[in-house]
Each structure stands twice: as structure tokens, then as C-alpha cells.
BATOR-351644 format. One record per residue (C-alpha): x, y, z negated; residue number from 0. Coordinates in nm, 4 decimals. Each point is the difference from the previous one (the first is absolute). Layout:
        x        y        z seq
        X        Y        Z NUM
...
! end
This chain:
        x        y        z seq
   3.8563  12.8167  -5.6168   0
  -0.3260   0.1743   0.0883   1
  -0.1652  -0.0492   0.3364   2
   0.0953   0.2859   0.2306   3
  -0.2968   0.1164   0.2047   4
   0.0948   0.0505   0.3631   5
   0.3018  -0.2327  -0.0066   6
   0.0604  -0.2091   0.3114   7
   0.0524  -0.3753  -0.0358   8
   0.1767  -0.2046   0.2668   9
   0.0147  -0.3715   0.0682  10
   0.2312  -0.2279  -0.1972  11
   0.2131  -0.2093   0.2354  12
   0.3425  -0.1553  -0.0513  13
   0.0422   0.1326  -0.3531  14
  -0.0895   0.3652   0.0584  15
  -0.2791   0.2421   0.0793  16
  -0.0043   0.0725   0.3732  17
  -0.1985   0.2072   0.2474  18
  -0.2560  -0.1854   0.2112  19
   0.0884  -0.0749   0.3596  20
  -0.3673   0.0562   0.0744  21
   0.0339   0.3581  -0.1188  22
  -0.3375  -0.0255  -0.1752  23
  -0.0368   0.1646  -0.3406  24
  -0.3399   0.0251  -0.1710  25
  -0.1296   0.2246  -0.2725  26
  -0.1369  -0.2043  -0.2901  27
  -0.2895   0.1367  -0.2032  28
  -0.0410  -0.0381  -0.3757  29
  -0.3346  -0.1846  -0.0296  30
  -0.0999   0.1557  -0.3326  31
   0.0375   0.3589   0.1228  32
  -0.0266  -0.0156   0.3776  33
   0.3190   0.2072   0.0157  34
   0.3189  -0.0800   0.1987  35
   0.2475  -0.2112  -0.1974  36
   0.3088  -0.0921   0.2065  37
   0.1005  -0.0831   0.3552  38
   0.0926  -0.3579   0.0855  39
   0.1644  -0.1610   0.3034  40
  -0.1912  -0.2604   0.1982  41
   0.1836  -0.2879   0.1665  42
  -0.0320  -0.0934   0.3646  43
   0.1178  -0.3129   0.1790  44
   0.3634   0.1163   0.0203  45
   0.0011   0.0551  -0.3758  46
  -0.1341  -0.3495  -0.0617  47
   0.2715  -0.1345   0.2312  48
   0.2635   0.1856  -0.2052  49
  -0.1423  -0.1291  -0.3279  50
  -0.0170  -0.3617   0.1176  51
   0.3552   0.0217   0.1374  52
   0.1217   0.1351  -0.3359  53
  -0.1811  -0.2808  -0.1838  54
   0.1475  -0.2665   0.2266  55
   0.3489   0.1441  -0.0363  56
  -0.0281  -0.0043  -0.3796  57
  -0.1283  -0.3586   0.0094  58
   0.2906  -0.1111   0.2178  59
   0.2470   0.2086  -0.1976  60
   0.0316   0.1091  -0.3619  61
  -0.3436  -0.0992  -0.1283  62
   0.0212  -0.3472   0.1503  63
   0.3272  -0.0486  -0.1899  64
  -0.1371   0.1324  -0.3307  65
  -0.0194  -0.2855  -0.2545  66
  -0.3131  -0.0653  -0.2023  67
   0.1394   0.1392  -0.3258  68
   0.0820   0.3304   0.1730  69
  -0.3486   0.0173   0.1518  70
  -0.1401  -0.0474  -0.3491  71
   0.2190   0.2794  -0.1375  72
  -0.1120   0.2378   0.2756  73
  -0.3674  -0.0739  -0.0596  74
   0.0444   0.0740  -0.3700  75
   0.1857   0.3202   0.0914  76
  -0.2854   0.1090   0.2265  77
  -0.2479  -0.0713  -0.2814  78
   0.2110   0.2199  -0.2282  79
   0.0078   0.2782   0.2615  80
  -0.3785  -0.0060   0.0454  81
  -0.0460   0.0158  -0.3772  82
   0.2466   0.2895  -0.0271  83
  -0.1797   0.1915   0.2764  84
  -0.3546  -0.0952  -0.0993  85
  -0.1072   0.3579  -0.0744  86
   0.0966   0.1176   0.3496  87
  -0.1511  -0.3084   0.1643  88
  -0.3250   0.0315  -0.1970  89
  -0.0529   0.3614   0.1021  90
   0.0923  -0.0780   0.3595  91
  -0.2506  -0.2864   0.0143  92
  -0.2766   0.1829  -0.1812  93
   0.0202   0.3062   0.2226  94
   0.0374  -0.2025   0.3199  95
  -0.2845  -0.2446  -0.0720  96
  -0.2272   0.2011  -0.2309  97
   0.0035  -0.2720  -0.2657  98
  -0.0132   0.0745  -0.3730  99
   0.3567   0.0195  -0.1284 100
  -0.0802  -0.2260  -0.2940 101
  -0.0757  -0.2805   0.2461 102
   0.3116   0.0771   0.2027 103
   0.2231  -0.0222  -0.3070 104
  -0.1392  -0.3448  -0.0801 105
   0.0529  -0.1126   0.3619 106
   0.3624   0.1172  -0.0039 107
   0.0595  -0.1789  -0.3302 108
  -0.1341  -0.3177   0.1605 109
   0.2206   0.0603   0.3046 110
   0.3074   0.0087  -0.2209 111
  -0.0980  -0.3353  -0.1482 112
  -0.0540  -0.1545   0.3446 113
   0.3610   0.0773   0.0916 114
   0.1183  -0.1414  -0.3313 115
  -0.2086  -0.3151   0.0471 116
   0.1417  -0.0744   0.3442 117
   0.3508   0.0937  -0.1125 118
  -0.0317  -0.2842  -0.2507 119
  -0.1876  -0.2291   0.2399 120
   0.2999  -0.0011   0.2354 121
   0.1444  -0.2694  -0.2255 122
  -0.2835  -0.2319   0.1082 123
   0.0979   0.0135   0.3687 124
   0.1557  -0.3399   0.0561 125
  -0.0363  -0.3058   0.2176 126
  -0.0060  -0.3617  -0.1093 127
   0.1946  -0.3132   0.0801 128
  -0.0240  -0.3782  -0.0179 129
   0.1477  -0.3046   0.1739 130
  -0.1844  -0.1557   0.2944 131
   0.0581  -0.3728   0.0269 132
   0.3513  -0.1141  -0.0767 133
   0.2168   0.2263   0.2143 134
  -0.1847   0.3282   0.0547 135
  -0.0256   0.3029  -0.2248 136
  -0.2719   0.2611   0.0430 137
   0.0201   0.3548  -0.1294 138
  -0.1985   0.3132   0.0833 139
   0.1009   0.3634   0.0335 140
  -0.2117   0.3077  -0.0638 141
   0.0734   0.2852   0.2387 142
  -0.1624   0.3430   0.0469 143
  -0.2595   0.0062   0.2758 144
   0.1697   0.3088   0.1472 145
  -0.1236   0.3508   0.0739 146
  -0.3408   0.0713  -0.1501 147
  -0.2477   0.2541   0.1315 148
  -0.2055   0.1108  -0.2981 149
  -0.3070   0.2239   0.0225 150
  -0.1490   0.1618  -0.3123 151
  -0.3278   0.1925  -0.0367 152
  -0.0799   0.3502  -0.1193 153
  -0.1782  -0.0918  -0.3226 154
   0.3042  -0.1384  -0.1882 155
   0.3054   0.1100   0.2004 156
   0.2466  -0.0100  -0.2916 157
  -0.1206  -0.3226  -0.1593 158
  -0.0473  -0.1795   0.3330 159
   0.3545   0.1007   0.0980 160
   0.1288  -0.1781  -0.3110 161
  -0.2237  -0.3022   0.0691 162
   0.1450  -0.0315   0.3484 163
   0.3649   0.0881  -0.0563 164
   0.0714  -0.1998  -0.3157 165
  -0.0551  -0.3587   0.1271 166
   0.1437   0.0729   0.3453 167
   0.3227   0.1426  -0.1445 168
   0.0210  -0.2774  -0.2592 169
  -0.0142  -0.2561   0.2821 170
   0.2791   0.1785   0.1861 171
  -0.2125   0.1479   0.2798 172
   0.0271   0.3499   0.1408 173
  -0.3029   0.2238   0.0419 174
  -0.1578   0.2523   0.2336 175
  -0.2885   0.1390  -0.2029 176
  -0.2789   0.2064   0.1559 177
  -0.2052   0.2060  -0.2439 178
  -0.3232   0.1645   0.1027 179
   0.0677   0.3273   0.1853 180
  -0.1967   0.1925  -0.2640 181
   0.1904  -0.1390  -0.3017 182
   0.3684  -0.0694   0.0768 183
   0.1642   0.2022  -0.2768 184
   0.0622  -0.2490  -0.2826 185
   0.1130  -0.2720   0.2422 186
   0.2589   0.2392   0.1428 187
   0.1195   0.0973  -0.3467 188
   0.0312  -0.3657  -0.1056 189
   0.2080  -0.0706   0.3111 190
   0.2293   0.2884  -0.1008 191
   0.0303  -0.1476  -0.3493 192
   0.0850  -0.3423   0.1464 193
   0.2874   0.1563   0.1925 194
   0.1153   0.1935  -0.3061 195
   0.0283  -0.3134  -0.2163 196
   0.2041  -0.1849   0.2622 197
  -0.2214  -0.1888   0.2440 198
   0.1940  -0.0138   0.3287 199
  -0.1119   0.2259   0.2824 200
  -0.2767  -0.1562   0.2070 201
  -0.1378  -0.2296  -0.2697 202
  -0.2982   0.2303  -0.0673 203
  -0.1374   0.2152   0.2815 204
  -0.3194   0.2099  -0.0116 205
  -0.1822   0.1181   0.3123 206
  -0.3377   0.1681  -0.0465 207
  -0.2419   0.0039   0.2903 208
  -0.3449  -0.0873   0.1270 209
  -0.1097  -0.3627  -0.0045 210
  -0.1176  -0.0417   0.3617 211
   0.3287   0.1398   0.1345 212
   0.2944  -0.0201  -0.2407 213
  -0.1459  -0.2856  -0.2039 214
  -0.0916  -0.2037   0.3049 215
   0.3448   0.0482   0.1493 216
   0.1667  -0.1066  -0.3266 217
  -0.2160  -0.3140  -0.0217 218
   0.0756  -0.0954   0.3624 219
   0.3706   0.0850  -0.0159 220
   0.2139  -0.3006   0.0996 221
   0.2529   0.0901  -0.2698 222
  -0.2565  -0.0439  -0.2789 223
  -0.0223  -0.3540  -0.1388 224
  -0.2839   0.0373  -0.2524 225
  -0.2874   0.2403  -0.0550 226
  -0.1650   0.0780  -0.3339 227
  -0.3068   0.2226  -0.0010 228
  -0.2303   0.1450  -0.2621 229
  -0.3063   0.1843   0.1261 230
  -0.3373  -0.0433   0.1625 231
  -0.1320  -0.3318   0.1282 232
  -0.0611   0.1498   0.3441 233
   0.3627   0.1097   0.0350 234
   0.1220  -0.3292  -0.1460 235
  -0.1897  -0.1869   0.2704 236
   0.1733   0.2040   0.2701 237
   0.3411  -0.0563  -0.1596 238
  -0.0694  -0.3729  -0.0100 239
  -0.0773   0.0081   0.3700 240
   0.3236   0.1880   0.0763 241
   0.2028  -0.2502  -0.2015 242
  -0.1582  -0.3035   0.1647 243
   0.1783   0.0068   0.3351 244
   0.3564   0.0225  -0.1393 245
  -0.1003  -0.2295  -0.2931 246
   0.1194   0.2395  -0.2698 247
  -0.0174  -0.0728  -0.3691 248
  -0.2853   0.2028  -0.1498 249
  -0.1452   0.0945  -0.3380 250
  -0.3300   0.1891  -0.0238 251
  -0.1517   0.1638  -0.3095 252
  -0.3265   0.1479   0.1216 253
  -0.3342   0.1377  -0.1135 254
  -0.2317  -0.0989  -0.2788 255
  -0.3512   0.0353  -0.1340 256
   0.0739  -0.1525  -0.3363 257
  -0.2756  -0.1113  -0.2371 258
  -0.0148   0.0743  -0.3709 259
  -0.2443  -0.2448  -0.1643 260
  -0.1529   0.0971  -0.3343 261
  -0.2006  -0.2657  -0.1830 262
  -0.2553   0.0672  -0.2705 263
   0.2273  -0.1571  -0.2626 264
   0.2909   0.2329   0.0838 265
   0.1324   0.2545  -0.2473 266
  -0.1332   0.3122   0.1719 267
   0.2155   0.2264  -0.2166 268
   0.2988  -0.1497   0.1834 269
  -0.1604  -0.0748   0.3341 270
  -0.1427   0.3463   0.0696 271
   0.3117   0.2197  -0.0435 272
   0.2097  -0.2633   0.1757 273
  -0.2484  -0.0157   0.2876 274
   0.0079   0.3799   0.0273 275
   0.3796  -0.0079   0.0163 276
  -0.0057  -0.2843   0.2549 277
  -0.1666   0.2155   0.2657 278
   0.1007   0.3591  -0.0803 279
   0.3655  -0.0245  -0.1125 280
   0.1328   0.0843   0.3463 281
  -0.3114   0.1913   0.1074 282
  -0.1180  -0.3310   0.1444 283
   0.2772   0.0014   0.2594 284
   0.1341  -0.3414  -0.0910 285
  -0.0324  -0.3295   0.1846 286
  -0.0869  -0.1958  -0.3144 287
  -0.2332   0.2622  -0.1516 288
  -0.2973  -0.1778  -0.1550 289
  -0.2500   0.1894   0.2143 290
  -0.2796  -0.2578  -0.0368 291
  -0.1175  -0.0324  -0.3598 292
  -0.2264  -0.3038  -0.0364 293
  -0.2060   0.0088  -0.3201 294
  -0.2256  -0.2687  -0.1463 295
  -0.3539   0.1300   0.0325 296
  -0.0875  -0.0147  -0.3718 297
   0.2622   0.2695  -0.0799 298
  -0.0070   0.1788   0.3365 299
  -0.1835   0.3188  -0.1023 300
   0.2005   0.0374  -0.3195 301
   0.3259  -0.0510   0.1881 302
  -0.0829   0.2527   0.2735 303
  -0.0949   0.2656  -0.2544 304
   0.3140  -0.0440  -0.2084 305
   0.2276  -0.0368   0.3035 306
  -0.1312   0.3228   0.1569 307
   0.0372   0.1819  -0.3304 308
   0.3636  -0.1111  -0.0308 309
   0.0787   0.0809   0.3646 310
  -0.1567   0.3434  -0.0406 311
   0.2542   0.0830  -0.2717 312
   0.2999  -0.0553   0.2278 313
   0.2052   0.3105   0.0631 314
   0.0299   0.0783   0.3714 315
   0.2481   0.2673   0.1004 316
   0.3593   0.1126   0.0461 317
   0.2100  -0.3139   0.0526 318
   0.2946   0.1566  -0.1844 319
  -0.2078   0.0594  -0.3151 320
   0.0843  -0.2835  -0.2441 321
  -0.3644   0.0003  -0.1159 322
  -0.1325  -0.0725   0.3513 323
  -0.1353  -0.3508   0.0498 324
  -0.1275   0.0247   0.3592 325
   0.1987   0.1995   0.2545 326
  -0.0894   0.0890   0.3547 327
  -0.0475  -0.2304   0.2956 328
   0.2697  -0.0087   0.2656 329
  -0.1673   0.2485   0.2364 330
  -0.3156   0.1944   0.0711 331
  -0.0714  -0.2352   0.2907 332
   0.0147  -0.3019  -0.2299 333
  -0.2207   0.1771  -0.2552 334
  -0.2597   0.0526   0.2724 335
   0.0242  -0.3680   0.0963 336
  -0.0639  -0.1027  -0.3607 337
  -0.2989   0.2336  -0.0215 338
  -0.1381  -0.1504   0.3207 339
  -0.0127  -0.3400  -0.1704 340
  -0.1840   0.1456  -0.2990 341
  -0.2586   0.1605   0.2270 342
  -0.0416  -0.3314   0.1840 343
  -0.0407  -0.1836  -0.3300 344
  -0.2772   0.2351  -0.1073 345
  -0.1734  -0.0513   0.3333 346
   0.0220  -0.3786  -0.0515 347
  -0.1773   0.0325  -0.3345 348
   0.2806   0.0402  -0.2544 349
  -0.0575   0.2400  -0.2897 350
   0.2659   0.2653  -0.0649 351
   0.0278  -0.0052  -0.3788 352
   0.3114   0.2198  -0.0183 353
   0.1988   0.2179   0.2394 354
  -0.0635  -0.0421   0.3684 355
   0.1598   0.3245   0.1085 356
   0.3406   0.1644   0.0575 357
   0.1696   0.1905  -0.2796 358
   0.0425   0.3756  -0.0151 359
   0.2780   0.1936   0.1689 360
   0.2177  -0.0491   0.3064 361
   0.1497  -0.3317  -0.1015 362
  -0.1118  -0.3435   0.1215 363
  -0.1816  -0.0887  -0.3217 364
  -0.2993  -0.2305  -0.0291 365
  -0.1910  -0.0456  -0.3236 366
  -0.0128  -0.3450  -0.1628 367
  -0.3128  -0.1576   0.1457 368
  -0.2244  -0.2812  -0.1237 369
  -0.2454  -0.1708   0.2348 370
  -0.2579  -0.2197  -0.1741 371
  -0.2803  -0.2241   0.1299 372
   0.2433  -0.1251   0.2627 373
  -0.0517  -0.3225   0.1924 374
   0.3070  -0.1868   0.1188 375
  -0.1162   0.0100   0.3639 376
   0.0294   0.3820   0.0056 377
   0.2896   0.1591   0.1882 378
   0.1221   0.1695  -0.3193 379
   0.0317  -0.3445  -0.1604 380
   0.1778  -0.1607   0.2957 381
   0.2411   0.2594   0.1395 382
   0.3061   0.1453  -0.1668 383
  -0.0931   0.3599  -0.0853 384
   0.3445   0.0751  -0.1467 385
  -0.1201   0.2794  -0.2239 386
  -0.1393   0.0598  -0.3510 387
  -0.3278  -0.1764   0.0768 388
  -0.1266  -0.3099  -0.1813 389
  -0.2977  -0.2177   0.0907 390
  -0.1794  -0.1691  -0.2912 391
  -0.1777  -0.3212   0.1045 392
  -0.2210  -0.2185  -0.2246 393
   0.0271  -0.3791  -0.0101 394
  -0.2185  -0.2641  -0.1624 395
   0.2359  -0.2636  -0.1375 396
   0.3507  -0.1445   0.0366 397
  -0.0697  -0.1711   0.3306 398
  -0.1557   0.3155   0.1445 399
   0.2938   0.2096  -0.1201 400
   0.2492  -0.2312   0.1714 401
  -0.2042   0.0062   0.3202 402
  -0.0069   0.3796   0.0132 403
   0.3678   0.0306  -0.0970 404
   0.1000  -0.2222   0.2941 405
  -0.2486   0.1498   0.2462 406
   0.2496   0.2429   0.1570 407
   0.2771  -0.0342   0.2580 408
   0.2725   0.0989  -0.2464 409
   0.1601  -0.1952  -0.2821 410
   0.2692   0.2006  -0.1746 411
  -0.0881   0.0353  -0.3681 412
  -0.2845  -0.0708  -0.2414 413
  -0.0665   0.0727  -0.3657 414
  -0.2286  -0.1995  -0.2286 415
  -0.1376   0.1287  -0.3311 416
  -0.1507  -0.2671  -0.2219 417
  -0.0007  -0.1174  -0.3598 418
   0.0143  -0.3609   0.1178 419
   0.3622  -0.1091   0.0700 420
  -0.1129  -0.3084   0.1920 421
  -0.2097   0.2164   0.2315 422
   0.2943   0.2266   0.0658 423
   0.2120  -0.2934   0.1152 424
  -0.2856  -0.1468   0.2063 425
  -0.0323   0.3257   0.1881 426
   0.3757   0.0246   0.0459 427
  -0.0247  -0.3221   0.2015 428
  -0.3220   0.0881   0.1802 429
   0.0718   0.3535   0.1205 430
   0.1927   0.0207   0.3269 431
   0.2630   0.2598  -0.0843 432
   0.3759   0.0069  -0.0348 433
  -0.0047   0.1230  -0.3586 434
  -0.2556  -0.0220  -0.2807 435
  -0.0088   0.2016  -0.3214 436
  -0.1957  -0.1379  -0.2967 437
  -0.1010   0.2683  -0.2512 438
   0.2760   0.2322   0.1171 439
   0.0150   0.2422   0.2953 440
   0.3680   0.0134   0.0953 441
   0.1425  -0.1460   0.3182 442
   0.3692   0.0602   0.0807 443
   0.2803  -0.1441  -0.2137 444
   0.3572  -0.0983   0.0917 445
   0.0111  -0.3754   0.0498 446
  -0.3769  -0.0435   0.0502 447
  -0.0852  -0.0745   0.3670 448
  -0.2270   0.2627   0.1562 449
  -0.1868  -0.0514   0.3273 450
  -0.3246  -0.1023   0.1554 451
  -0.2308  -0.2610   0.1462 452
  -0.2038   0.0392   0.3194 453
   0.0330   0.3407   0.1690 454
   0.2016   0.1365  -0.2898 455
   0.3078  -0.1506   0.1636 456
   0.2587  -0.2683  -0.0718 457
   0.3336  -0.0268  -0.1727 458
   0.0663   0.1189  -0.3527 459
   0.1709   0.3033  -0.1513 460
   0.1719   0.0376  -0.3403 461
   0.0548  -0.3712  -0.0719 462
   0.2951  -0.2330   0.0276 463
  -0.1822  -0.1436   0.3044 464
   0.0540   0.3315   0.1770 465
   0.3710  -0.0721   0.0370 466
  -0.0780  -0.2986   0.2237 467
  -0.1736   0.2387   0.2418 468
   0.3355   0.1730   0.0534 469
   0.2144  -0.3143   0.0182 470
   0.0704  -0.2693   0.2573 471
   0.0733  -0.3564  -0.1083 472
   0.2749  -0.1793   0.1879 473
   0.0508  -0.3757  -0.0440 474
   0.3503  -0.1461   0.0290 475
   0.0818  -0.3707   0.0353 476
   0.3571  -0.1213  -0.0361 477
   0.1567  -0.3448   0.0262 478
   0.1767  -0.1167  -0.3137 479
   0.1135  -0.3488   0.1116 480
   0.3638  -0.1111   0.0248 481
  -0.0002  -0.0056   0.3817 482
  -0.1557   0.2117   0.2791 483
  -0.3717  -0.0510   0.0474 484
  -0.0839  -0.1955   0.3206 485
  -0.3686   0.0231   0.0939 486
   0.0399  -0.2812   0.2572 487
   0.1514  -0.2456  -0.2422 488
  -0.2313  -0.2947  -0.0602 489
! end
């Protein structure tokens, strides 16, 4: 099914698309063309109330009575539905976000596997038991934490929806998911698919809206038991504050300024194309993008020259063209923000080796940019630019590389390129990040925990550990003796 320009999308509450009580409908713009795309409903407080009520009713009703094997079947069915509708979903995502469709197809394929992973992981949800003393038996129960308010960002709306929904549904929770107001389309379509394959009404609800209003209200809502957020560190800090008074369960996956360390003994034929991919594959709009490339000084000039040459060959253009490697940014305003960082970097003394300017046409394009002669104290090396801009920083030796890698407030991901296996493992222990890649650039796999240190957040996505974030543990003690237990008996 092709995307219909001008279509109006509602909210998804209680198993169906509904009109917003707020009455607000916004026109969404296609980032790559600057032209109107569709109209989408925005949720107000009454809509959030309706969604939370639907989620609580499903939890108390049919979904709460759904056994684990049926939950597993439904998750597999939703994975099948996403795979069957991947062409429609890919076009929807690419046009809504401006991302190259080749990247979107890979993200959707991963999303399918996340649902399959957690469909299988349901079998691991179990308590434990053992006798206590001579006449007591202990056993534990695992129960869903309840209604989950989940907030996903604009850079990966489809994939982040799968990251959030899969473990929550596997654990038996119900969800009110808030996508970014600019990019709600694939989340809404996935909610429709969930209903079509048999998830009870109210299990998955989708309410788009602004963060300071709709998002804040969802986080504070007394009917929401847990909050899971992916987005900026600044917003995550505010969400943490809002969750503190009611003591709500919280998971935060936040920003990054991830280092990519290249040692002189690395295989540059592997390290350079992988390093190019690590920053530009989503036009730099990725929390774990390796936006700081740290290069041992003896190969620094050679690396910069070859890296810039490779980056200059990337095809920037129409996101729907299967040959495109770098699509547009999310908006013209964001493009201007990215350019502002590049200008600031040049003023601080960085050298623009490649790019440094917007692309041609009306779309929100920005050319792949390489900043060399960067010092780690510079703003461009410390702040998350969230665009196709890489800073290349020299280091002297292993100790200096570790120091620079850790000298940032984030700690999400790091990559190490070296021909010395022992060094790779030393750095894996020394770098303060939630995930380390040694001689490979990839980050997200089903079953591999993903998350950060420091201001990159806490909690983990994608792993078996994620299920515990959506489960409560209840301990039960029972007397097993032949006569009633008397606590006063001496």
C-alpha cells in the first residue's frame, strides 16, 4: 500500500483509530522535499486519559488473563504482519523521517527479529522456589509492572516502537506509546497491525503529541506505572524529575558522543569504511553514532585523507532511491542547528576537510562533513550534534586514547580498531560505555543489552535483562508443617 499524500491519521486508542478530543490536527511535512505529506492528530490530556483508561481496562480484563503461550503467539503474529507489510512501512518511515529507505528496510528487519526474540524469551519468565528452615516454603512470582508510558524519538520511530513494545508486551504489560509529533505514522500503523493479529483492545495505544504537554502529562499520569524514554539527555532529566515524586519505575536511553578509536596497527581497509558508516548511516541522527573518531597520531593524516575521500563518495539524495546512502535531516530547523555547530567548530580552530554546508534543493539535506584538527575540549567534540558531522581527534598512545574517549559526559557506545586482540579487550574494560565494539561497527542485536553509562541513561534495551524492567517480583512464604504455625510458641 503506497503512502497517500494528504491522508489524515488519528490517534489509536482502545483498538481503533479515533479523533482527538483536543481537536488538534497538524500538517506533516516531508523532510526531503519540504512539501506537505499527511495530516496527523495530536493528543491532549483527555486523549491521554482515554488511552490510559483503555490500557488499564485491558490489563484488568482480557490481556491480564492471556497466558504466556498466547502472548508468545501474538508477538510472533505481529512480527509476521510487520514483515508482510514491510514495503508500506518502509515507504511511510522514509517519507516521514527523510531517512534513506535502505536503512529503513534494515531497521524494520531488525524490528521483526526483536518481536521474535521476546516471543521466545517469554519462556524465561519464571520465579524460583526453595524451602526455608524446616517448615516454610518460599516461591516467587513474576507479574507485569502494569501500564507503561513509552516515549520514542523522531530519528527511529519504527525501530524504537519495536524496541519498546516487544519486551513490555512479552512481560504482560499494556502500553500507551507517545511518538514524536513529527513522526507518528509507523507507530500508528504498527498499532493497527497489532489489533489486526488479535491483541485485545487497549493493549497498544498510540497518542502523538508534544513532549512538554502531552508527554509530561503521560509521564505524570497516576494510571501509568512505568515510563520508558528514548531521546535527549535534557528531556530525560526532566522525565526523571517528574517520575521522582510518585516513585515510578523508569528506563532512560539518552544521548551519546561515542568514540571510535583507530590505532596505528588497525587494518585501515576495514576501519575506514566502517568508520564512515558509523557516523553517516542515519545522516548522523543516531544516539550511538561514532561522531568522535580518535586516531593514533602516526596514522592521523593518512586516515583523515582516506576517510574524507570515502565520505565524499557517499550518495546524498532522494530517500526513496535505493542507491541513496544519506537521506535528509528531519527538518530545515534541525539542518540549521547542525550547520551552526559546524560554524562554531571552525571558529574554535577545527579544519573543514569535507562538506560543511547544506545540500541543494528544498529538502533538509546536509552534506557529509569532516572536521579535522579537533581538540576534545571543543564544543563540537563535546556536544551531540546529531547530524552528518564527524570530528577527527589525534591521540598519542593507548593511555591517551582512553583518556580522551572517557572525557565526555556520555557513555553509550565505543568502537576500537586494533590489530592487537589484547589491546581491544583492555579498552573494552577501560572505556566507560554500555557497549563496546572491537573491529566491528554494529550496535543493535536481539539479545544483546543496549544502553548507556553516565548521562547516556540507565536500564538496558534488547536483552533478556530488559524483561525484568517490565516485571515485578513477588515473594510468597507458606507454612508446610503438620500443624498451624504459632509465632508465640516457645
